[in-house]
ZAVEX-689047 format. One line per 3 residues: number of its first residue (from 1); their letters; for each residue x, y, z of N, C-alpha, C. Coordinates in pm, 1 decimal, decimal comma, m for minus. Atoms other than C-alpha are relative to their C-alpha. Layout:
BEGIN
NUM = A = X:Y:Z:X:Y:Z:X:Y:Z  ... $
***
This chain:
BEGIN
1 = XXX = 59,6:m160,9:m44,7:m1404,2:7517,7:54,9:m33,3:37,0:102,9  m24,4:m4,4:m164,7:m1364,2:7466,2:436,2:55,0:32,3:66,5  m95,7:m22,9:m60,3:m1171,0:7624,2:667,6:22,0:m86,3:103,1 $
4 = XXX = m25,0:97,6:m152,2:m1002,7:7406,0:1007,9:91,3:94,6:53,8  m142,7:8,2:m62,7:m758,0:7506,7:1220,1:105,0:m70,2:38,7  m29,5:152,9:m36,9:m720,1:7106,1:1321,2:70,4:30,8:m128,9 $
7 = XXX = m69,1:88,4:74,5:m529,4:6872,6:1118,6:m121,3:32,5:m164,0  58,6:13,2:90,7:m623,9:6835,6:681,9:m222,5:m31,7:m6,7  95,1:m86,0:10,8:m1038,5:6915,6:635,1:m42,5:m66,2:m122,6 $
10 = XXX = 92,6:m19,4:115,0:m1237,5:6726,8:417,9:m137,4:37,2:m43,5  87,3:25,3:127,8:m1490,4:6764,7:144,0:m70,3:33,6:m69,6  m16,9:56,4:97,4:m1713,3:6816,0:m66,6:m159,6:93,6:m23,2 $
13 = XXX = 55,1:m103,1:16,4:m1957,7:7022,8:m253,0:m64,0:m37,7:m110,4  174,1:m4,1:147,3:m2289,7:6970,6:m497,6:m81,1:43,1:16,5  128,9:m127,1:m44,8:m2562,4:7243,2:m524,1:m15,9:m57,1:76,7 $
16 = XXX = 107,2:m97,0:m73,5:m2742,4:7343,6:m298,8:8,8:m138,8:119,7  m31,5:90,3:m91,5:m2563,9:7060,7:m49,6:203,8:m16,9:23,7  m151,1:m43,4:37,7:m2193,2:7131,1:82,7:38,2:m152,8:205,6 $
19 = XXX = m11,6:97,8:m88,2:m2087,9:6816,1:326,4:173,9:64,9:38,1  m213,0:62,6:m69,2:m1711,1:6779,3:571,5:m11,9:m100,3:38,7  m30,7:82,1:m108,8:m1528,9:6587,1:796,2:118,7:38,1:98,9 $
22 = XXX = m44,6:m107,7:m77,8:m1382,2:6779,7:1053,1:127,5:m165,0:101,9  m187,9:88,4:m61,5:m1035,8:6572,2:1194,5:29,0:83,8:166,0  m35,4:m13,0:m127,5:m1015,2:6632,8:1593,5:51,9:m138,3:71,6 $
25 = XXX = m35,1:129,1:28,2:m780,4:6459,1:1761,4:m58,3:122,6:255,0  m28,2:m50,9:m126,3:m878,7:6571,7:2220,9:m36,9:m115,7:114,2  m109,5:m13,1:m35,9:m820,6:6475,1:2498,4:m141,0:4,5:117,4 $
28 = XXX = 140,5:m52,6:m71,4:m1131,7:6383,3:2802,8:13,5:66,8:134,4  54,9:m129,2:m126,5:m1269,8:6629,9:3053,5:m36,2:146,7:m74,1  m40,5:m182,0:70,0:m1191,5:6942,5:2793,8:m146,1:m32,0:m176,1 $
31 = XXX = 171,3:19,4:81,8:m1444,1:7077,1:2480,6:84,4:71,2:m123,5  m48,3:m69,9:143,2:m1339,4:7211,3:2166,3:m80,9:30,3:m16,0  150,1:m18,8:145,4:m1505,3:7465,1:1903,4:93,0:43,5:m84,9 $
34 = XXX = m96,9:m52,6:155,9:m1471,3:7453,0:1582,4:m123,1:88,0:m92,4  3,0:m154,1:119,9:m1550,7:7683,1:1312,7:m52,0:m134,8:m100,1  16,6:m8,5:140,2:m1654,3:7605,8:920,0:m76,3:84,6:m69,4 $
37 = XXX = 38,9:m146,9:88,6:m1678,0:7872,1:660,7:m30,5:m109,6:m171,8  53,0:49,1:112,9:m1911,2:7779,8:341,8:103,1:95,5:m110,3  m31,2:m108,6:50,1:m1789,8:7889,0:85,4:m18,0:m14,0:m202,7 $
40 = XXX = 89,5:m110,8:11,8:m2009,0:7990,5:m165,8:m65,2:5,1:125,0  122,6:40,1:m101,0:m2215,8:8078,8:151,4:m153,5:m6,9:m135,2  136,9:69,4:10,7:m2583,4:7970,4:106,6:m85,3:104,5:m25,3 $
43 = XXX = 88,0:m73,6:m2,2:m2832,3:8203,9:m0,8:m74,9:65,0:110,3  110,3:m52,4:m129,5:m3079,6:8188,9:350,7:93,1:m73,1:73,8  m7,3:98,1:m136,9:m2981,1:7998,1:648,9:58,6:m168,4:m65,2 $
46 = XXX = 120,4:162,0:35,5:m2953,3:7621,2:588,1:m45,9:m80,7:105,0  42,2:109,3:m72,1:m2994,7:7281,4:749,2:102,0:m23,0:18,4  m199,3:74,9:m59,3:m2674,7:7142,8:1002,4:m41,2:m65,5:59,6 $
49 = XXX = m71,7:112,4:m58,0:m2618,3:6822,2:1074,2:111,3:m35,9:73,4  m156,2:m41,7:m6,1:m2281,7:6792,2:1305,0:m57,0:m160,9:54,4  19,0:137,1:m1,7:m2287,2:6392,3:1335,1:171,2:m50,7:34,6 $
52 = XXX = m209,2:17,1:10,1:m1912,4:6194,5:1489,8:m43,7:m140,2:m36,5  m51,8:93,4:95,7:m1743,0:5926,5:1335,1:98,8:m40,5:172,6  m128,2:133,9:m136,2:m1430,2:5701,6:1646,9:47,8:m39,1:m129,2 $
55 = XXX = m56,4:63,0:39,6:m1185,4:5644,6:1483,2:114,2:m65,9:m0,6  m95,9:69,5:m31,1:m1035,6:5536,5:1702,3:m20,6:m163,6:78,7  81,2:138,3:m58,9:m1219,4:5200,2:1717,8:m33,9:m20,7:97,1 $
58 = XXX = m3,6:89,8:m132,2:m1270,1:5176,9:2075,1:m189,0:m0,9:96,9  58,1:38,0:m69,9:m1643,3:5192,4:2255,3:40,5:218,0:51,0  36,9:m58,9:m29,8:m1552,3:5541,1:2379,8:m62,8:180,1:m126,6 $
61 = XXX = 20,0:m168,9:174,4:m1648,1:5775,1:2049,4:m171,9:9,3:88,9  62,7:m79,8:m86,1:m1975,5:5770,2:2299,9:m105,4:54,3:124,1  m3,3:m142,9:m82,0:m1894,9:5996,2:2545,6:49,0:63,4:m109,7 $
64 = XXX = 32,0:m123,3:60,5:m1907,8:6248,7:2298,6:m87,7:72,6:m49,1  73,5:m82,7:50,9:m2028,7:6525,4:2219,0:m20,4:120,6:m56,1  m96,0:m116,2:80,2:m2075,3:6803,6:1976,0:m121,2:9,6:m50,2 $
67 = XXX = 165,8:m19,0:m52,0:m2353,1:7016,7:1997,9:63,6:131,3:m174,7  m20,1:m37,0:126,7:m2384,7:7286,2:1675,4:m29,2:135,4:98,2  m42,3:m114,1:m146,5:m2364,6:7656,5:1860,7:m125,9:191,1:m89,9 $
70 = XXX = 4,8:m136,3:122,5:m2400,6:7892,7:1497,0:m68,6:m36,6:m38,7  47,2:m68,6:62,2:m2556,2:7955,5:1217,9:m50,4:30,0:m73,6  55,9:m105,0:104,2:m2562,2:8163,5:944,9:89,2:m108,3:m130,0 $
73 = XXX = 13,2:18,0:79,3:m2509,0:8168,3:605,9:106,4:m50,6:m99,6  m84,9:19,8:39,7:m2190,5:8171,2:563,0:96,1:m47,3:55,3  m38,6:17,2:m99,7:m2060,2:7981,6:904,5:m91,9:m89,1:76,9 $
76 = XXX = 44,9:108,6:m66,8:m2119,9:7691,2:1124,4:58,3:52,8:85,8  m2,0:62,3:m133,6:m2027,7:7624,5:1463,2:m43,9:m21,7:85,0  49,0:82,1:m126,3:m1989,8:7455,0:1761,0:114,5:m60,6:119,4 $
79 = XXX = m95,6:4,3:m73,6:m1852,7:7311,6:1996,0:66,8:m183,3:m14,9  39,7:222,1:41,0:m1761,9:6883,6:2074,5:88,5:m27,6:179,9  48,5:29,7:m191,9:m1757,1:6728,2:2472,1:61,9:m140,4:m6,4 $
82 = XXX = m6,2:148,7:1,0:m1538,8:6430,6:2524,5:15,8:m68,9:203,7  27,7:m32,8:m43,6:m1627,3:6311,7:2852,8:38,0:m163,7:176,6  m122,4:158,6:m113,9:m1379,6:5974,5:2993,5:160,6:100,0:21,8 $
85 = XXX = m101,7:10,7:m39,8:m1082,8:5891,9:3029,6:91,1:m0,5:m135,5  m50,4:m35,9:116,4:m811,8:5950,0:2831,0:51,3:81,7:m176,5  81,2:m81,3:165,8:m852,9:6062,5:2398,0:m39,8:m70,8:m84,9 $
88 = XXX = 1,7:96,2:154,0:m930,1:5974,4:2143,2:m24,3:108,7:m169,5  34,4:m80,6:35,4:m968,6:6081,4:1790,6:m123,2:m77,9:m150,5  82,6:8,5:57,7:m1260,9:6151,5:1591,8:m68,4:71,1:m109,1 $
91 = XXX = 59,5:m129,2:101,9:m1412,9:6334,6:1285,4:m150,0:66,9:28,2  167,5:11,5:10,1:m1741,0:6530,1:1313,3:31,6:28,6:m110,8  6,0:m6,6:156,6:m1885,2:6505,8:988,6:m166,4:168,5:9,5 $
94 = XXX = 93,2:m55,8:m77,3:m2121,2:6799,1:929,3:m92,5:24,8:m146,3  2,0:m100,7:128,7:m2344,1:6899,8:635,0:m151,0:88,2:m7,7  89,1:m101,9:m62,7:m2583,3:7148,4:556,3:m13,5:2,4:m134,4 $
97 = XXX = 47,6:21,0:80,3:m2835,4:7166,4:302,0:m68,9:170,8:36,1  105,0:m27,5:53,7:m3020,8:7435,7:134,1:86,6:95,0:m64,0  19,3:m27,6:79,5:m3024,2:7688,2:m123,2:168,9:115,4:m48,2 $
100 = XX = m135,7:10,8:56,5:m2643,7:7726,5:m300,0:m34,7:180,1:m6,3  m56,5:m142,7:97,3:m2489,7:8140,7:m324,5:60,6:m27,9:m148,7 $
***
């Protein structure tokens, strides 16, 4: 029920709670914009959190910053930035809680 421009996005939908793991591979010093569509959309703007899971198994995940820039009843948008040398494979875990549409 979510969409992504990247690798396969894993998602789940329970009444009023939508979750998603958005896989991203990012290089040092760069940022990548991300977005996820809620389907069905919420009736009201949901409460949304975004956390990072480091799939690389290194401490480099401590240097990754994820921000949420926009939340509507139908989508969430944000950016992820990696501040260290090299590249990293991460999941951005999104949890949206609200009144289902």
